[in-house]
C-alpha positions, -999 to 999 in steps of 0.1 A, spaced: -161 60 -203 -169 73 -237 -149 68 -269 -151 105 -278 -118 123 -282 -109 148 -255 -114 184 -266 -81 201 -274 -69 237 -272 -86 260 -297 -111 234 -309 -147 246 -310 -175 223 -320 -195 234 -350 -227 254 -344 -262 245 -353 -283 270 -373 -299 282 -342 -266 289 -325 -251 305 -356 -282 328 -358 -277 338 -321 -240 345 -327 -247 368 -357 -278 382 -341 -300 373 -372 -329 350 -377 -326 313 -385 -343 320 -418 -314 344 -427 -289 317 -419 -307 291 -439 -310 314 -469 -273 324 -467 -264 287 -466 -286 280 -496 -271 309 -515 -236 298 -506 -228 330 -488 -218 311 -457 -195 281 -456 -210 251 -438 -206 214 -431 -232 189 -442 -233 160 -417 -260 137 -429 -290 159 -432 -277 183 -405 -261 216 -414 -233 228 -391 -213 261 -392 -178 268 -380 -174 296 -356 -142 306 -374 -161 308 -407 -188 330 -391 -161 353 -377 -145 355 -411 -178 363 -428 -185 389 -402 -151 405 -408 -157 404 -446 -190 423 -444 -175 453 -424 -182 486 -440 -159 514 -430 -173 549 -424 -162 574 -450 -138 600 -439 -155 633 -433 -153 656 -463 -132 687 -458 -152 719 -454 -150 740 -485 -159 777 -483 -186 787 -507 -181 816 -531 -204 845 -524 -235 846 -544 -237 872 -571 -261 901 -563 -292 908 -582 -299 944 -594 -321 947 -563 -291 941 -541 -304 906 -529 -283 875 -532 -289 854 -563 -280 855 -599 -299 872 -627 -316 853 -655 -297 852 -687 -308 845 -723 -309 807 -727 -319 800 -691 -346 774 -688 -381 787 -693 -371 821 -706 -388 835 -736 -368 848 -766 -378 882 -780 -406 879 -804 -419 846 -792 -455 843 -779 -459 835 -742 -463 797 -738 -467 773 -709 -442 748 -699 -438 718 -721 -465 692 -714 -488 717 -697 -516 707 -721 -521 742 -736 -534 741 -772 -533 768 -798 -562 777 -820 
C-alpha cells in the first residue's frame, strides 16, 4: 500500500507542459514562452514546471474577445449630381490638384518636372 493521499473531490493533479499545450491546443514552445514571460501561473517543483488546470481555464477566460455588435445600417445621403446629370460632386476652387486662374499648368508635387 502506498503512502500517497487518496484523491479528493475536485482535486486535479497539476499538468505537465505537454498536457497544458494539449489542453490549450498550442505548441509546447508557446507554453514555455508564456511561462518564461510570466503570462501563465505555474508551479516549480524541483526543475519541473507544472500548471494548474484551474489557472489554464482562468487564462483562457481572460483572453476571450467578444465580437463587436453589428453597426446599425445608416442610409446614405444621395450624391449630388454633376452638370452632366451623373452622380458625383463638381470640383470647386481649392480642391486638391486644381489650378488657380493665371497659374501655369504644373505636374503633381514630386513629379520631377523642372522649369527652364
